[in-house]
Structures are given as structure tokens and as C-alpha cells.
matplotlib code that plots the C-alpha trace (Angstrom):
import matplotlib.pyplot as plt

x = [0.0, 2.8, 4.7, 1.8, 1.9, 4.2, 4.6, 1.8, -0.8, -2.0, -1.1, -0.3, -2.8, -1.9, -3.2, -7.0, -8.6, -11.9, -12.9, -12.9, -10.1, -10.4, -6.9, -7.5, -11.1, -9.8, -7.2, -10.1, -12.0, -8.9, -8.6, -5.8, -5.4, -3.8, -7.0, -8.9, -12.2, -13.8, -12.7, -13.9, -17.4, -17.6, -16.3, -18.7, -21.7, -20.7, -20.1, -23.4, -25.3, -23.1, -21.2, -19.9, -17.4, -15.0, -14.6, -14.4, -11.6, -9.7, -10.1, -8.6, -5.6, -5.1, -5.1, -2.1, -0.4, -0.8, 0.1, 3.4, 4.2, 3.4, 5.6, 8.5, 8.4, 8.4, 11.6, 10.4, 12.3, 11.2, 7.7, 6.3, 3.1, 1.1, -1.8, -0.4, -2.4, -1.6, 0.4, -2.2, -2.7, 0.6, 2.5, 4.0, 7.7, 6.7, 5.1, 7.9, 10.5, 8.8, 10.2, 13.4, 15.7, 16.5, 13.1, 12.9, 9.7, 8.8, 5.4, 3.7, 0.6, -0.6, -2.1, 0.1, -0.9, -0.4, 3.0, 4.0, 2.9, 4.6, 7.8, 7.5, 7.0, 10.2, 12.1, 10.8, 11.7, 15.2, 14.3, 14.9, 18.1, 16.1, 12.7, 11.3, 8.1, 7.4, 4.5, 3.2, 0.0, -0.6, -2.2, 1.3, 3.2, 6.3, 6.8, 5.9, 8.4, 11.1, 10.4, 10.7, 14.0, 15.3, 15.0, 17.7, 15.7, 14.3, 16.1, 13.4, 15.3, 14.8, 11.6, 9.3, 5.8, 3.5, 0.9, -2.3, -4.5, -8.0, -6.8, -8.3, -11.9, -11.1, -12.0, -8.9, -10.1, -8.1, -7.9, -11.4, -12.8, -13.3, -11.9, -8.5, -7.7, -7.6, -5.5, -3.0, -2.8, -2.0, 1.0, 2.3, 2.0, 4.2, 6.8, 7.1, 10.3, 10.0, 9.5, 7.4, 3.9, 0.9, -1.1, -4.5, -7.8, -10.9, -14.4, -17.3, -21.1, -21.0, -21.8, -22.6, -25.9, -28.7, -29.0, -25.2, -25.3, -28.0, -26.0, -22.8, -24.7, -25.8, -22.3, -20.7, -23.0, -21.5, -18.2, -19.8, -19.4, -15.9, -12.7, -12.3, -15.4, -15.4, -16.5, -17.4, -16.5, -17.9, -15.5, -14.7, -13.6, -11.3, -9.9, -9.2, -6.9, -4.4, -4.3, -2.0, -0.4, -0.9, -3.1, -1.4, -3.5, -6.2, -7.0, -9.1, -11.3, -12.8, -10.2, -10.7, -10.3, -6.8, -4.2, -5.7, -2.9, -0.5, -2.2, 0.0, -0.8, -1.5, -4.0, -7.5, -10.3, -12.8, -16.1, -18.2, -21.2, -20.1, -16.8, -18.7, -19.7, -16.1, -17.0, -13.5, -12.3, -8.5, -5.7, -2.0, -0.6, 2.8, 4.6, 6.8]
y = [0.0, 2.5, 1.8, 3.2, 6.6, 9.5, 12.8, 14.4, 11.8, 13.4, 17.2, 18.6, 21.0, 24.7, 27.2, 27.7, 30.4, 30.1, 26.6, 24.8, 22.2, 19.2, 19.5, 23.2, 22.5, 19.6, 22.0, 24.3, 21.4, 20.7, 24.4, 25.4, 28.6, 27.4, 28.0, 30.7, 32.3, 29.9, 27.0, 28.6, 29.3, 25.7, 24.3, 26.5, 25.5, 21.8, 22.2, 24.0, 21.1, 18.3, 19.1, 15.5, 16.3, 18.3, 15.7, 13.0, 14.9, 15.4, 11.8, 10.8, 13.0, 11.6, 8.1, 9.3, 10.4, 7.1, 5.1, 7.0, 6.5, 2.8, 2.3, 4.2, 1.7, -1.1, 0.3, 2.2, 5.4, 6.3, 7.7, 8.4, 10.5, 10.4, 13.0, 14.6, 17.8, 20.8, 20.0, 21.1, 19.7, 17.9, 16.7, 13.2, 14.4, 16.4, 13.4, 11.0, 13.4, 13.3, 9.7, 9.7, 12.2, 10.1, 9.8, 10.8, 12.0, 12.8, 14.5, 14.3, 16.2, 17.3, 20.5, 23.4, 25.2, 22.1, 21.6, 25.2, 25.2, 21.9, 23.4, 26.5, 24.3, 22.3, 25.5, 27.1, 24.0, 23.8, 20.3, 20.4, 18.3, 15.4, 15.7, 16.8, 17.7, 17.0, 17.7, 14.5, 12.7, 9.5, 8.0, 7.7, 5.4, 5.0, 8.8, 9.5, 6.9, 8.4, 11.8, 10.4, 8.7, 11.9, 13.7, 11.6, 11.5, 8.0, 4.8, 2.8, -0.4, -0.2, -0.7, 2.3, 3.4, 4.4, 6.7, 7.0, 8.9, 10.0, 10.3, 7.4, 8.6, 11.5, 9.9, 9.1, 9.2, 7.4, 8.3, 7.0, 8.8, 5.7, 5.6, 3.8, 4.1, 0.4, -0.4, 2.2, 1.1, -2.5, -0.9, 0.8, -2.5, -4.1, -1.4, -1.5, -3.2, -6.2, -5.0, -2.0, -1.0, 0.5, 3.0, 3.7, 5.4, 5.9, 7.4, 4.9, 5.0, 1.2, 0.3, 3.8, 4.9, 5.2, 9.0, 9.5, 7.4, 9.7, 12.7, 11.3, 10.8, 14.4, 15.6, 13.6, 15.4, 18.7, 17.6, 16.5, 19.8, 20.5, 19.4, 16.7, 14.6, 11.9, 8.3, 6.3, 2.6, -0.3, -1.5, -4.7, -2.7, -0.6, -3.6, -5.1, -2.1, -3.8, -6.7, -9.5, -7.5, -8.6, -6.3, -5.7, -5.7, -4.6, -5.1, -2.6, -0.6, 2.8, 5.4, 6.0, 2.3, 1.9, 1.8, 4.6, 3.9, 5.5, 8.9, 11.8, 13.6, 16.9, 15.4, 17.0, 15.0, 14.0, 12.3, 9.9, 8.3, 5.2, 4.7, 4.2, 7.9, 8.7, 7.4, 6.6, 2.9, 2.6, 0.1, -0.7, -3.7, -5.2, -6.5, -9.5]
z = [0.0, 0.9, -2.3, -4.3, -2.4, -2.8, -1.0, -3.1, -2.3, 0.9, 0.8, 4.3, 5.8, 5.7, 8.3, 7.9, 10.0, 8.1, 9.2, 12.6, 12.8, 15.0, 16.6, 17.5, 18.8, 20.9, 22.3, 23.4, 25.0, 27.0, 28.1, 25.8, 23.9, 20.5, 18.6, 16.5, 16.9, 14.4, 16.6, 19.8, 18.4, 17.1, 20.5, 22.6, 20.5, 21.0, 24.7, 25.2, 23.6, 24.7, 28.0, 28.3, 25.6, 27.9, 30.7, 28.1, 26.3, 29.6, 30.6, 27.3, 27.8, 31.3, 29.7, 27.6, 30.7, 32.4, 29.4, 29.0, 32.8, 32.5, 29.5, 31.0, 33.9, 31.3, 29.9, 26.9, 26.2, 22.6, 21.8, 18.3, 18.9, 15.7, 15.4, 18.6, 18.1, 20.3, 23.4, 25.9, 29.5, 29.6, 26.5, 26.1, 26.6, 29.7, 31.4, 30.4, 31.8, 35.2, 35.4, 33.3, 31.7, 28.7, 27.0, 23.3, 21.6, 18.1, 17.6, 14.2, 13.1, 9.6, 11.0, 10.7, 14.0, 16.0, 14.5, 15.2, 18.8, 19.4, 18.0, 20.2, 23.4, 22.6, 22.0, 25.2, 27.2, 25.5, 24.3, 20.6, 21.0, 22.5, 21.0, 17.6, 15.7, 12.1, 9.8, 8.2, 7.3, 9.1, 5.9, 4.4, 6.9, 4.8, 4.3, 8.0, 9.2, 7.0, 8.5, 11.9, 11.1, 9.5, 12.9, 14.4, 17.6, 17.3, 16.5, 14.6, 15.0, 18.8, 20.9, 20.9, 21.8, 18.8, 20.2, 18.3, 20.8, 19.7, 16.1, 14.3, 15.0, 12.7, 9.3, 7.3, 3.6, 1.0, -2.7, -3.3, -0.3, 1.9, 5.4, 5.3, 9.0, 9.8, 6.8, 7.7, 11.3, 10.0, 8.1, 11.3, 13.2, 10.6, 10.8, 14.6, 15.9, 18.3, 21.8, 20.8, 22.0, 20.3, 22.4, 21.1, 22.0, 20.1, 20.6, 20.6, 21.1, 21.8, 25.3, 26.5, 28.1, 25.5, 26.0, 25.6, 22.4, 21.0, 22.0, 20.3, 17.1, 17.1, 18.2, 15.3, 12.8, 13.9, 12.3, 9.0, 7.4, 8.7, 6.9, 9.6, 9.9, 12.7, 13.0, 16.1, 15.7, 17.7, 20.5, 18.6, 15.6, 17.8, 19.4, 15.9, 15.2, 17.6, 15.2, 16.3, 19.0, 22.6, 24.7, 28.1, 31.3, 31.8, 28.1, 26.1, 28.4, 29.1, 29.6, 33.4, 34.1, 32.4, 35.2, 37.3, 39.8, 37.3, 37.6, 38.7, 42.0, 40.2, 37.8, 37.7, 39.2, 36.6, 37.7, 35.8, 37.2, 35.2, 33.3, 30.0, 30.1, 29.1, 25.7, 24.7, 24.5, 24.9, 25.3, 24.9, 23.0, 22.9, 19.8, 20.8]

ax = plt.figure().add_subplot(projection="3d")
ax.plot(x, y, z, "-o")
ax.set_aspect("equal")
plt.show()
């Protein structure tokens, strides 16, 4: 599949101030400021109708934090964060560095503002010698992997964690317009070196309360007329994205239930009457 693509197959996004963008809107949900008026208007309308979105978004970000901490303890020192968005509410490298000074992170996004803000963050922290950010489209794994290698930050022959947090429920259209997300993830699984991990989270209306499922259907429609429509997959389809990799304990689950003991002491408290109200199914899998 990758061999048939070239650098022009999926043109990278330029800064667009006229339409809401999923990365910048998500930044606003998390309480960030790397967004434009058009994003804030969209986000405020969504939050007014569907207030569950903000705690669900924050719970998803806290899952990222816990996954990074857990994998650091398992010996992982390299992180490739695909669809990283804007580094709000604690970024991958900041969380990793709470436990070890030798973590290496490469952030990848196709949205220009997300890339620019990640670059600024690394510059401010003086971390450009240990971490990097590149603009690339996840739909072209071979090109993205080459860009990661070109940074010199990650050794792609050594174990790493591939982070795909809340990115695959953003539709990934192929040349014919159909969603190619699952096929692309399969390519990444093949490229991962032995000893690596795939960290993944994905929105779902499967198994959530009936009223929440209706809200999610209406919430999804809000994105239909944006450049970044979304899709909610059933939990079985999300778990299938891990392919032959081995899910580590506790398996795939709702974000609040994945190793809650790994949560940092300064993390915000997010309350759900039931974990399924977090509406994001998540897990971490190992490649032997």
C-alpha cells in the first residue's frame, strides 16, 4: 500500500482560519489557547449542547499520561506521537521526563498550527536536542516513518511506543474517499520493531448509556461539514486495530479504568457516574 503513495498523495494542511479544525477544537476542549475564533465558536456550541465532551476529552488526555508513565516503567524510552495535536494539558515528553531524563519523543501532526505550537513548546523547554516535531500525514506510513528517522531522535530499530490517541476517529479518507484508517494502522504495526507498543484510544457510542449514544450521534453530525469529519467505531472494531499485538492488562477498556494507579498527583479529578460515560475505548498492546 505504501509503495503506491508519494509525497503528493496526501497534501499537508495549511493554516486555515476560516474553518474549525479538529486539533484546535480539541485544544479548546482541554482548556488550551492554541485555537482561533472559528474554533472557539464551534467548540462553545458543541459544549453547550453536549457538556460531556469536555470531561471525556480530559479523561482521554489523562489516559495518555498514564500510558506514558506505565511504558516508561516497562523500559520504553522512545515515543512516536502520531496525530499529537496541540500540546495542551501535559504533553508526552513532559510526562515522560517526570520519570526519566532520557526519554525521546517525536510529535507528528498534519495540522500546521499544532506543529508550530509543538515546536514553540520544545524551544521554550530547551528540548529540541532530545525531541522533535514534524508535519506529516498518518495516511502515508512510509513517508511519515522516513520523516521520523530523519529527525535523528528515534532509532526505529529499537523498541518504541507508537501513540495514536484520539486520532483514528477522525476519518482518514483514501484516494477513493473511503476511510483507510484500519489499513494504515496495520502498516504501522508491521513497521514496529520487536518489543514495541501501540497505544490507542478511540471514541465509541458502543456500550454507552442510551441517552449518551444519541448525543454522540448528534455531536458527530456537527463535524460532518468540517474538513475533519469523525466516525465512532464499535468496541470490537477498535480492538481489531491492535491486530495480532498482545493487549497488556487490563486489556481494552474505558479510559478512566486503564491503570488509574499511574495517575500523577496533580491530575485534575474527573467524575463519571459510570466509566462508560467517558465514551473513549482505549488500550496498549505489545509486539513480541
